[in-house]
KEKE-530885 format. One record per residue (C-alpha): residue number from 0; y negated, z, x. Coordinates in Angstrom, 2 decimals, always signed. Last residue first. Layout:
<atoms>
{k: NUM y: Y z: Z x: X}
...
</atoms>
This chain:
<atoms>
{k: 377 y: -45.38 z: -7.89 x: +22.41}
{k: 376 y: -44.92 z: -4.15 x: +22.57}
{k: 375 y: -45.24 z: -2.72 x: +26.11}
{k: 374 y: -42.14 z: -0.96 x: +27.41}
{k: 373 y: -40.56 z: -4.32 x: +28.13}
{k: 372 y: -37.03 z: -4.39 x: +26.89}
{k: 371 y: -33.79 z: -3.06 x: +28.26}
{k: 370 y: -31.01 z: -3.07 x: +25.77}
{k: 369 y: -29.07 z: +0.16 x: +25.89}
{k: 368 y: -26.42 z: -0.14 x: +23.21}
{k: 367 y: -27.19 z: +1.51 x: +19.90}
{k: 366 y: -24.18 z: +3.54 x: +18.79}
{k: 365 y: -21.21 z: +2.43 x: +16.72}
{k: 364 y: -18.29 z: +4.84 x: +16.53}
{k: 363 y: -15.98 z: +2.34 x: +14.83}
{k: 362 y: -15.37 z: +4.86 x: +12.07}
{k: 361 y: -19.11 z: +5.05 x: +11.53}
{k: 360 y: -19.34 z: +1.29 x: +11.03}
{k: 359 y: -16.33 z: +1.24 x: +8.72}
{k: 358 y: -17.92 z: +3.93 x: +6.55}
{k: 357 y: -21.21 z: +2.01 x: +6.62}
{k: 356 y: -19.46 z: -1.13 x: +5.38}
{k: 355 y: -17.80 z: +0.79 x: +2.55}
{k: 354 y: -21.15 z: +2.28 x: +1.54}
{k: 353 y: -22.69 z: -1.20 x: +1.61}
{k: 352 y: -20.08 z: -2.51 x: -0.84}
{k: 351 y: -20.48 z: +0.49 x: -3.11}
{k: 350 y: -24.26 z: +0.19 x: -3.22}
{k: 349 y: -24.13 z: -3.56 x: -3.84}
{k: 348 y: -21.72 z: -3.02 x: -6.75}
{k: 347 y: -24.10 z: -0.35 x: -8.04}
{k: 346 y: -27.02 z: -2.77 x: -7.76}
{k: 345 y: -25.07 z: -5.45 x: -9.65}
{k: 344 y: -24.39 z: -3.14 x: -12.63}
{k: 343 y: -27.02 z: -4.68 x: -14.91}
{k: 342 y: -27.79 z: -2.56 x: -17.97}
{k: 341 y: -27.98 z: -4.33 x: -21.34}
{k: 340 y: -25.15 z: -2.57 x: -23.19}
{k: 339 y: -27.60 z: -1.05 x: -25.66}
{k: 338 y: -26.71 z: +2.60 x: -25.13}
{k: 337 y: -29.49 z: +3.27 x: -22.63}
{k: 336 y: -32.20 z: +0.58 x: -22.73}
{k: 335 y: -35.36 z: +2.73 x: -22.76}
{k: 334 y: -33.60 z: +5.56 x: -20.91}
{k: 333 y: -33.21 z: +3.34 x: -17.85}
{k: 332 y: -32.03 z: +6.08 x: -15.46}
{k: 331 y: -33.86 z: +4.47 x: -12.55}
{k: 330 y: -33.14 z: +1.58 x: -10.24}
{k: 329 y: -32.09 z: +0.95 x: -6.65}
{k: 328 y: -28.51 z: +2.10 x: -7.03}
{k: 327 y: -27.44 z: +4.58 x: -4.42}
{k: 326 y: -25.92 z: +4.93 x: -0.96}
{k: 325 y: -24.73 z: +8.00 x: +0.92}
{k: 324 y: -22.61 z: +8.20 x: +4.07}
{k: 323 y: -22.27 z: +11.80 x: +5.24}
{k: 322 y: -23.67 z: +13.79 x: +8.18}
{k: 321 y: -27.14 z: +12.81 x: +6.95}
{k: 320 y: -29.82 z: +11.02 x: +8.99}
{k: 319 y: -30.06 z: +7.90 x: +6.86}
{k: 318 y: -30.02 z: +7.86 x: +3.06}
{k: 317 y: -29.44 z: +4.39 x: +1.64}
{k: 316 y: -31.06 z: +2.94 x: -1.50}
{k: 315 y: -29.48 z: -0.37 x: -2.40}
{k: 314 y: -30.75 z: -3.69 x: -3.69}
{k: 313 y: -30.34 z: -5.73 x: -6.83}
{k: 312 y: -31.86 z: -5.46 x: -10.28}
{k: 311 y: -31.92 z: -8.22 x: -12.86}
{k: 310 y: -34.61 z: -7.64 x: -15.44}
{k: 309 y: -35.60 z: -8.29 x: -19.01}
{k: 308 y: -39.35 z: -7.82 x: -19.42}
{k: 307 y: -39.75 z: -10.56 x: -22.00}
{k: 306 y: -41.51 z: -12.81 x: -19.48}
{k: 305 y: -38.54 z: -12.56 x: -17.11}
{k: 304 y: -37.94 z: -9.96 x: -14.43}
{k: 303 y: -36.29 z: -10.16 x: -10.99}
{k: 302 y: -35.91 z: -7.30 x: -8.52}
{k: 301 y: -34.75 z: -7.49 x: -4.88}
{k: 300 y: -37.64 z: -9.13 x: -2.99}
{k: 299 y: -40.48 z: -7.53 x: -4.93}
{k: 298 y: -38.42 z: -4.33 x: -4.88}
{k: 297 y: -38.46 z: -4.18 x: -1.10}
{k: 296 y: -42.17 z: -4.95 x: -0.73}
{k: 295 y: -43.27 z: -2.44 x: -3.34}
{k: 294 y: -40.81 z: +0.12 x: -2.01}
{k: 293 y: -41.89 z: -0.07 x: +1.64}
{k: 292 y: -45.61 z: +0.54 x: +1.24}
{k: 291 y: -44.79 z: +2.62 x: -1.84}
{k: 290 y: -42.92 z: +5.34 x: +0.03}
{k: 289 y: -44.97 z: +5.74 x: +3.22}
{k: 288 y: -45.33 z: +4.37 x: +6.76}
{k: 287 y: -42.77 z: +1.61 x: +6.45}
{k: 286 y: -40.30 z: +0.93 x: +9.27}
{k: 285 y: -38.83 z: -2.58 x: +9.33}
{k: 284 y: -35.45 z: -4.17 x: +9.90}
{k: 283 y: -33.83 z: -7.25 x: +11.42}
{k: 282 y: -37.09 z: -8.92 x: +12.43}
{k: 281 y: -38.28 z: -12.54 x: +12.55}
{k: 280 y: -35.72 z: -12.90 x: +9.79}
{k: 279 y: -38.06 z: -14.70 x: +7.34}
{k: 278 y: -37.76 z: -11.75 x: +4.93}
{k: 277 y: -38.83 z: -9.45 x: +7.77}
{k: 276 y: -41.74 z: -11.72 x: +8.63}
{k: 275 y: -42.90 z: -11.59 x: +4.99}
{k: 274 y: -42.48 z: -7.83 x: +5.21}
{k: 273 y: -44.73 z: -7.46 x: +8.27}
{k: 272 y: -47.56 z: -9.62 x: +6.94}
{k: 271 y: -49.79 z: -7.34 x: +4.85}
{k: 270 y: -48.76 z: -4.17 x: +6.72}
{k: 269 y: -50.20 z: -5.48 x: +10.02}
{k: 268 y: -47.58 z: -4.73 x: +12.71}
{k: 267 y: -47.76 z: -1.55 x: +14.80}
{k: 266 y: -45.75 z: -2.88 x: +16.33}
{k: 265 y: -42.50 z: -4.08 x: +17.80}
{k: 264 y: -39.27 z: -2.21 x: +18.53}
{k: 263 y: -36.44 z: -3.63 x: +20.64}
{k: 262 y: -34.84 z: -0.29 x: +21.43}
{k: 261 y: -34.19 z: +0.32 x: +25.14}
{k: 260 y: -35.30 z: +3.94 x: +25.30}
{k: 259 y: -38.66 z: +2.89 x: +26.78}
{k: 258 y: -38.98 z: +0.57 x: +23.79}
{k: 257 y: -38.66 z: +3.54 x: +21.47}
{k: 256 y: -41.32 z: +5.51 x: +23.34}
{k: 255 y: -43.66 z: +2.50 x: +23.25}
{k: 254 y: -43.18 z: +2.26 x: +19.48}
{k: 253 y: -43.94 z: +5.98 x: +19.16}
{k: 252 y: -47.12 z: +5.54 x: +21.23}
{k: 251 y: -48.20 z: +2.67 x: +18.93}
{k: 250 y: -47.68 z: +4.76 x: +15.76}
{k: 249 y: -49.41 z: +8.05 x: +16.64}
{k: 248 y: -52.84 z: +7.83 x: +18.30}
{k: 247 y: -53.63 z: +4.12 x: +18.23}
{k: 246 y: -52.06 z: +3.24 x: +14.88}
{k: 245 y: -53.32 z: +6.43 x: +13.23}
{k: 244 y: -56.87 z: +5.63 x: +14.40}
{k: 243 y: -58.45 z: +4.07 x: +11.34}
{k: 242 y: -60.24 z: +0.94 x: +10.13}
{k: 241 y: -62.12 z: -0.03 x: +13.33}
{k: 240 y: -59.53 z: +1.58 x: +15.58}
{k: 239 y: -58.27 z: -1.65 x: +17.13}
{k: 238 y: -58.05 z: -3.45 x: +13.79}
{k: 237 y: -56.30 z: -0.50 x: +12.10}
{k: 236 y: -52.98 z: -2.24 x: +11.53}
{k: 235 y: -54.79 z: -5.12 x: +9.78}
{k: 234 y: -55.53 z: -2.72 x: +6.90}
{k: 233 y: -54.37 z: +0.82 x: +7.76}
{k: 232 y: -50.90 z: +2.31 x: +8.05}
{k: 231 y: -49.31 z: +0.03 x: +10.61}
{k: 230 y: -45.80 z: -1.20 x: +10.11}
{k: 229 y: -43.04 z: -0.92 x: +12.68}
{k: 228 y: -40.81 z: -3.96 x: +13.21}
{k: 227 y: -37.29 z: -3.40 x: +14.59}
{k: 226 y: -35.28 z: -6.13 x: +16.29}
{k: 225 y: -31.65 z: -5.09 x: +16.17}
{k: 224 y: -29.06 z: -4.66 x: +18.94}
{k: 223 y: -25.81 z: -6.32 x: +17.85}
{k: 222 y: -22.84 z: -5.40 x: +15.69}
{k: 221 y: -24.79 z: -6.17 x: +12.48}
{k: 220 y: -23.89 z: -3.04 x: +10.50}
{k: 219 y: -23.54 z: -0.59 x: +13.37}
{k: 218 y: -26.60 z: -1.94 x: +15.16}
{k: 217 y: -28.48 z: -1.75 x: +11.90}
{k: 216 y: -27.71 z: +1.95 x: +11.47}
{k: 215 y: -28.53 z: +2.90 x: +15.05}
{k: 214 y: -31.82 z: +0.96 x: +15.02}
{k: 213 y: -32.84 z: +2.51 x: +11.68}
{k: 212 y: -32.10 z: +6.01 x: +12.93}
{k: 211 y: -33.97 z: +5.44 x: +16.19}
{k: 210 y: -37.04 z: +3.94 x: +14.50}
{k: 209 y: -37.09 z: +6.86 x: +12.05}
{k: 208 y: -36.98 z: +9.35 x: +14.92}
{k: 207 y: -39.79 z: +7.58 x: +16.78}
{k: 206 y: -42.06 z: +7.67 x: +13.74}
{k: 205 y: -41.28 z: +11.37 x: +13.33}
{k: 204 y: -42.19 z: +12.16 x: +16.92}
{k: 203 y: -45.44 z: +10.18 x: +16.88}
{k: 202 y: -46.74 z: +11.68 x: +13.67}
{k: 201 y: -47.48 z: +10.07 x: +10.31}
{k: 200 y: -46.80 z: +13.04 x: +8.04}
{k: 199 y: -50.48 z: +13.48 x: +7.20}
{k: 198 y: -50.49 z: +10.09 x: +5.52}
{k: 197 y: -47.69 z: +11.30 x: +3.25}
{k: 196 y: -49.71 z: +14.36 x: +2.24}
{k: 195 y: -52.61 z: +12.28 x: +0.95}
{k: 194 y: -50.16 z: +9.85 x: -0.69}
{k: 193 y: -48.52 z: +12.57 x: -2.75}
{k: 192 y: -44.93 z: +12.91 x: -1.54}
{k: 191 y: -41.60 z: +11.49 x: -2.63}
{k: 190 y: -40.40 z: +9.59 x: +0.42}
{k: 189 y: -41.76 z: +9.67 x: +3.96}
{k: 188 y: -41.36 z: +7.52 x: +7.10}
{k: 187 y: -39.47 z: +4.91 x: +5.12}
{k: 186 y: -36.78 z: +2.55 x: +6.39}
{k: 185 y: -36.80 z: -1.08 x: +5.20}
{k: 184 y: -33.79 z: -3.40 x: +5.44}
{k: 183 y: -34.05 z: -7.00 x: +4.20}
{k: 182 y: -30.95 z: -8.82 x: +5.46}
{k: 181 y: -29.17 z: -8.50 x: +2.14}
{k: 180 y: -31.14 z: -6.05 x: +0.05}
{k: 179 y: -31.48 z: -2.66 x: +1.72}
{k: 178 y: -33.95 z: +0.15 x: +1.09}
{k: 177 y: -33.81 z: +2.95 x: +3.64}
{k: 176 y: -34.70 z: +6.59 x: +2.99}
{k: 175 y: -34.75 z: +9.02 x: +5.92}
{k: 174 y: -33.25 z: +12.49 x: +5.96}
{k: 173 y: -35.01 z: +15.36 x: +7.73}
{k: 172 y: -33.60 z: +16.51 x: +11.06}
{k: 171 y: -36.99 z: +17.18 x: +12.56}
{k: 170 y: -39.75 z: +15.88 x: +10.30}
{k: 169 y: -42.04 z: +18.86 x: +10.74}
{k: 168 y: -40.67 z: +21.27 x: +13.34}
{k: 167 y: -38.39 z: +23.69 x: +11.55}
{k: 166 y: -39.72 z: +26.98 x: +10.21}
{k: 165 y: -37.34 z: +27.46 x: +7.36}
{k: 164 y: -37.22 z: +26.52 x: +3.73}
{k: 163 y: -34.33 z: +25.02 x: +1.82}
{k: 162 y: -34.92 z: +23.77 x: -1.68}
{k: 161 y: -33.28 z: +26.05 x: -4.21}
{k: 160 y: -31.03 z: +24.61 x: -6.89}
{k: 159 y: -28.20 z: +23.58 x: -4.58}
{k: 158 y: -27.33 z: +27.12 x: -3.57}
{k: 157 y: -24.13 z: +27.16 x: -5.59}
{k: 156 y: -22.51 z: +24.23 x: -3.85}
{k: 155 y: -22.71 z: +24.61 x: -0.09}
{k: 154 y: -21.06 z: +21.62 x: +1.58}
{k: 153 y: -22.12 z: +22.53 x: +5.09}
{k: 152 y: -25.34 z: +24.16 x: +3.78}
{k: 151 y: -27.45 z: +21.66 x: +5.69}
{k: 150 y: -25.53 z: +18.98 x: +3.78}
{k: 149 y: -26.53 z: +20.45 x: +0.43}
{k: 148 y: -30.20 z: +20.67 x: +1.42}
{k: 147 y: -30.35 z: +17.13 x: +2.76}
{k: 146 y: -28.62 z: +15.90 x: -0.39}
{k: 145 y: -31.19 z: +17.64 x: -2.56}
{k: 144 y: -34.10 z: +16.08 x: -0.70}
{k: 143 y: -32.71 z: +12.58 x: -0.94}
{k: 142 y: -31.59 z: +12.85 x: -4.56}
{k: 141 y: -35.04 z: +13.53 x: -6.00}
{k: 140 y: -38.18 z: +15.66 x: -6.01}
{k: 139 y: -36.03 z: +18.82 x: -5.81}
{k: 138 y: -36.35 z: +21.95 x: -7.92}
{k: 137 y: -32.99 z: +21.60 x: -9.67}
{k: 136 y: -33.07 z: +23.93 x: -12.68}
{k: 135 y: -32.16 z: +21.68 x: -15.58}
{k: 134 y: -35.83 z: +21.01 x: -16.29}
{k: 133 y: -35.96 z: +19.58 x: -12.76}
{k: 132 y: -33.18 z: +17.11 x: -13.46}
{k: 131 y: -34.47 z: +16.32 x: -16.95}
{k: 130 y: -37.85 z: +15.32 x: -15.54}
{k: 129 y: -36.25 z: +13.51 x: -12.58}
{k: 128 y: -33.91 z: +11.37 x: -14.68}
{k: 127 y: -30.92 z: +10.72 x: -12.43}
{k: 126 y: -29.57 z: +7.34 x: -11.38}
{k: 125 y: -25.98 z: +6.84 x: -10.19}
{k: 124 y: -25.05 z: +7.92 x: -6.69}
{k: 123 y: -22.70 z: +6.43 x: -4.13}
{k: 122 y: -21.00 z: +8.93 x: -1.80}
{k: 121 y: -18.72 z: +8.24 x: +1.13}
{k: 120 y: -15.29 z: +8.84 x: +2.63}
{k: 119 y: -13.82 z: +11.02 x: -0.11}
{k: 118 y: -11.41 z: +13.95 x: +0.20}
{k: 117 y: -12.82 z: +14.73 x: +3.66}
{k: 116 y: -14.13 z: +18.18 x: +2.72}
{k: 115 y: -17.73 z: +17.06 x: +3.29}
{k: 114 y: -17.12 z: +14.03 x: +1.08}
{k: 113 y: -15.60 z: +15.97 x: -1.81}
{k: 112 y: -18.26 z: +18.67 x: -1.48}
{k: 111 y: -20.99 z: +16.03 x: -1.78}
{k: 110 y: -19.34 z: +14.72 x: -4.94}
{k: 109 y: -19.25 z: +18.17 x: -6.56}
{k: 108 y: -22.88 z: +18.96 x: -5.81}
{k: 107 y: -24.01 z: +15.54 x: -7.06}
{k: 106 y: -22.01 z: +15.87 x: -10.28}
{k: 105 y: -23.47 z: +19.35 x: -10.82}
{k: 104 y: -27.00 z: +17.95 x: -10.59}
{k: 103 y: -26.23 z: +15.45 x: -13.36}
{k: 102 y: -24.98 z: +18.29 x: -15.60}
{k: 101 y: -28.18 z: +20.28 x: -15.05}
{k: 100 y: -30.25 z: +17.23 x: -15.96}
{k: 99 y: -28.08 z: +16.85 x: -19.05}
{k: 98 y: -28.64 z: +20.46 x: -20.11}
{k: 97 y: -32.38 z: +20.05 x: -19.57}
{k: 96 y: -32.42 z: +17.20 x: -22.06}
{k: 95 y: -34.56 z: +14.06 x: -21.90}
{k: 94 y: -33.27 z: +11.57 x: -24.45}
{k: 93 y: -32.22 z: +7.95 x: -23.93}
{k: 92 y: -28.72 z: +8.14 x: -25.36}
{k: 91 y: -27.10 z: +11.35 x: -26.61}
{k: 90 y: -23.94 z: +13.31 x: -25.92}
{k: 89 y: -25.78 z: +16.66 x: -25.97}
{k: 88 y: -24.34 z: +17.90 x: -29.27}
{k: 87 y: -20.81 z: +17.28 x: -27.96}
{k: 86 y: -21.39 z: +19.57 x: -24.97}
{k: 85 y: -21.61 z: +18.02 x: -21.50}
{k: 84 y: -19.91 z: +19.88 x: -18.63}
{k: 83 y: -16.39 z: +18.47 x: -18.64}
{k: 82 y: -16.44 z: +18.31 x: -14.82}
{k: 81 y: -13.99 z: +15.42 x: -14.91}
{k: 80 y: -13.18 z: +13.94 x: -11.51}
{k: 79 y: -12.40 z: +10.46 x: -12.79}
{k: 78 y: -9.90 z: +7.85 x: -11.60}
{k: 77 y: -10.28 z: +4.31 x: -13.02}
{k: 76 y: -7.04 z: +3.27 x: -14.69}
{k: 75 y: -4.97 z: +0.58 x: -12.95}
{k: 74 y: -5.13 z: -2.88 x: -14.56}
{k: 73 y: -6.63 z: -4.76 x: -11.61}
{k: 72 y: -4.67 z: -2.72 x: -9.06}
{k: 71 y: -6.28 z: +0.20 x: -7.30}
{k: 70 y: -6.06 z: +0.23 x: -3.50}
{k: 69 y: -4.30 z: +3.24 x: -2.03}
{k: 68 y: -4.98 z: +6.94 x: -1.64}
{k: 67 y: -5.48 z: +7.89 x: -5.27}
{k: 66 y: -7.18 z: +11.31 x: -5.68}
{k: 65 y: -4.59 z: +13.95 x: -6.50}
{k: 64 y: -5.90 z: +17.06 x: -4.70}
{k: 63 y: -9.43 z: +16.63 x: -6.06}
{k: 62 y: -7.87 z: +16.58 x: -9.54}
{k: 61 y: -7.59 z: +13.42 x: -11.58}
{k: 60 y: -8.77 z: +12.41 x: -15.06}
{k: 59 y: -7.75 z: +8.89 x: -15.99}
{k: 58 y: -9.97 z: +6.15 x: -17.42}
{k: 57 y: -8.63 z: +2.94 x: -18.92}
{k: 56 y: -9.97 z: -0.58 x: -19.15}
{k: 55 y: -12.14 z: -2.35 x: -21.65}
{k: 54 y: -15.87 z: -1.94 x: -22.18}
{k: 53 y: -17.01 z: -2.17 x: -25.78}
{k: 52 y: -20.50 z: -0.93 x: -24.85}
{k: 51 y: -20.41 z: +1.93 x: -27.37}
{k: 50 y: -16.74 z: +2.59 x: -26.69}
{k: 49 y: -17.24 z: +2.67 x: -22.93}
{k: 48 y: -20.33 z: +4.86 x: -23.26}
{k: 47 y: -18.38 z: +7.35 x: -25.36}
{k: 46 y: -15.48 z: +7.27 x: -22.91}
{k: 45 y: -17.83 z: +8.02 x: -20.03}
{k: 44 y: -19.36 z: +10.91 x: -21.94}
{k: 43 y: -15.88 z: +12.24 x: -22.72}
{k: 42 y: -14.86 z: +12.07 x: -19.05}
{k: 41 y: -17.89 z: +13.93 x: -17.71}
{k: 40 y: -18.87 z: +13.04 x: -14.17}
{k: 39 y: -17.53 z: +12.09 x: -10.76}
{k: 38 y: -16.07 z: +8.59 x: -10.73}
{k: 37 y: -13.81 z: +7.63 x: -7.84}
{k: 36 y: -13.94 z: +4.00 x: -6.69}
{k: 35 y: -11.16 z: +3.16 x: -4.18}
{k: 34 y: -12.81 z: +0.65 x: -1.89}
{k: 33 y: -12.98 z: -2.97 x: -0.68}
{k: 32 y: -10.93 z: -5.05 x: -3.13}
{k: 31 y: -11.45 z: -2.68 x: -6.05}
{k: 30 y: -15.18 z: -3.40 x: -5.94}
{k: 29 y: -14.72 z: -7.16 x: -6.23}
{k: 28 y: -12.40 z: -6.73 x: -9.23}
{k: 27 y: -15.22 z: -5.01 x: -11.19}
{k: 26 y: -13.77 z: -2.18 x: -13.25}
{k: 25 y: -15.37 z: +0.52 x: -11.12}
{k: 24 y: -18.71 z: -1.32 x: -11.37}
{k: 23 y: -18.79 z: -1.69 x: -15.16}
{k: 22 y: -18.03 z: +1.98 x: -15.68}
{k: 21 y: -20.63 z: +3.05 x: -13.12}
{k: 20 y: -23.27 z: +0.77 x: -14.66}
{k: 19 y: -22.60 z: +2.26 x: -18.10}
{k: 18 y: -22.44 z: +5.90 x: -16.98}
{k: 17 y: -25.76 z: +5.51 x: -15.13}
{k: 16 y: -27.61 z: +3.81 x: -18.00}
{k: 15 y: -29.19 z: +7.04 x: -19.19}
{k: 14 y: -28.23 z: +9.98 x: -21.41}
{k: 13 y: -25.46 z: +11.24 x: -19.09}
{k: 12 y: -27.89 z: +11.43 x: -16.15}
{k: 11 y: -26.12 z: +10.12 x: -13.07}
{k: 10 y: -22.48 z: +8.92 x: -12.97}
{k: 9 y: -21.82 z: +10.24 x: -9.46}
{k: 8 y: -19.60 z: +7.83 x: -7.56}
{k: 7 y: -17.23 z: +9.18 x: -4.89}
{k: 6 y: -16.11 z: +6.40 x: -2.55}
{k: 5 y: -12.50 z: +6.48 x: -1.37}
{k: 4 y: -12.08 z: +4.21 x: +1.64}
{k: 3 y: -9.22 z: +1.71 x: +1.36}
{k: 2 y: -5.56 z: +2.01 x: +2.24}
{k: 1 y: -3.38 z: -0.99 x: +1.39}
{k: 0 y: +0.00 z: +0.00 x: +0.00}
</atoms>
């Protein structure tokens, strides 16, 4: 029997499109060719979504000790770790409920434990609804911050509702968000922060750490040293200090540090052209200075909408800097279309495929090879 990596898939907020896209993905023949998809959620909620969307195929509850080890056949039931944590009165579509946010958080905690214990090789997450999530007692801005906390606790489950404190140097050891859509890979210096605070996070050491993480990840995926572009913060990358000094004082020195380590980093590049160059394959990856600088560019390339507002969503959210492999869909909980059968599962398929590739990359022990480049950016 062919052995494939087990990927734990959290179904997200039970009232959103997460259960639907998860169900469609685990039944997709492409997915079963490269991984063993393991749903983590509520079995009755999944069955309700399946009936509502008229999705065929069977679901089977399994224990953590009985997770399938071999490839699933086309007609094999999809395995589910059933937390049974959604009451009948809360099986709703498109409604914000604290109980459902609490349930979604429990799926994340369970799935992280499965990966940390070695029962699963990677984690792919369905979308949560942040308002419901926080109403349910999880005081995190999103997945990224919660995952960092859970992994710092070496699989700690019960403490997942309190963000970790501590006097660490700013940015040290913090996770990094990367958007990926084909050859477009964008790592972000900061994630869910007010813009004023995000600008304050632009420091030489953090920029260097993000460059390193992106270079290591892309080397593992592409099997060659990558070309990394680093965006400036200000218009025209500061225009020599005319529009700001962050490029001179923080970003350019970090790029020089990276090049001194043998990483082919370039920048600071003007933010208005860097992503067009990335799409044209001048670069293999880019570092964005804040959330929307990278997200607007990444989603422009990965999302498609028609005049009626119907969309096709591709792309993957990857968390770098964790001891586990984690990918996610690049869309929200979709409360406005939940229960209609309109959700596109392509982003979840992308997330599972990339998770499997990252698992293989880590198993191969990929590390950036020293590639001597000029210390001065070109």
